[in-house]
N, C-alpha and C positions, 0 to 999 in steps of 0.2 A: 505494500501499499504506498501511494506516493502524498507525501503531504508539501502542500502548495509554499511557496516563498512569505514567508510572514513582512510586515510591514517591521521598516527598519527607521527606527530616531539615532540619526549619532549624538557624540557628545555635546557639538556645539549646541544643536539644537534642546539638547536638555540641559545643559547650560545658560542659555538667553530665556528658558521655560521658570529654571529657578533661579534667574536674575528677576521676573516678572512679576513670579510667584511672591516674593520677598519685598518687593515697591508693594503689591498688594495688601500686603499684611498677613497671607494665606500663607498656613504653614506648610510643610513640607510631603502630609500623606495625600494632599491635593492631586488629583490628577488630572490629566488634558484627554477633551472626549473629542474624539472629530464624528462629523455630522454629515450628511445631502446639506449644503444650505439651502432654507425658504424660498428664497428669492431665487436662486439657479436650478431650481426645479429641473429634470428634464436628462435625456441623454449626456447633456456636455457641460452636467453643470454642476456648478464648485462644490465645496466643503467649506465648514464653517468649524471652526476650531472654539474651542468656552474649555474654562475649566473648570471641574467635577467632583463633590465629593466620593459620591458614589458613581456605579454604572447601568445602567439601563439593564432590566432586561435582554437576553439577546447579546449583550456585547461584549466582541472581542476582548479581553484585557491582557496588554501587551506590559512588559515592565523592560527599559533600558537608561543605559546610565543611569540609574539610579530615580528614574522620571516613568512613572506609571503613566499606558495610554488607552483610554475608549474604542474599540471601534468599532461605531454606530454598526447593527446588524447589516442594515442594506446596503453599504460602501464596505467592509470590510473586504471580500471577495476582490474590486474594484479598485482599493486599494494595495492587495496582493501582489510584493516585490518592490513598492514605492518608497523612500525615503523623506521624510525632514528631516530637513538639515536646515540651520542658518544661518545667514551672510551679514558680515560687518556694515552698514551704513553709515551718514551723517547724524545723522538721530537717534545710531542707536542700532538691535537685530534686528534683522524682519525674519521670520520663517517662510520657507521654503519648502512647498512640495513637490519632490519630482517623483513625475511618472516613469516607472517603468515593468508594463504594460507587460503578464506572460502569454508567453505565444502560444 
């Protein structure tokens, strides 16, 4: 039985999320939840990232680089093999989702 490639969170993204949590007064146990954006529904719709204390039912839970990620059931398969990274900008770190669709 083959397991699908999991979603990846880089150490840069984990550090950016930790910094944002700290600035917002959120504890280390708060995760990031990725779900489909309500504004961009459809086959090429976007994603929404929010901090969450608990996963929703059927969320896939991933831990990487000291950060917990909740992937909504509707997007977990579409994000398989994708990477959440962070880039430095003039105003701070910016999260970047890099899709690597599975063949």
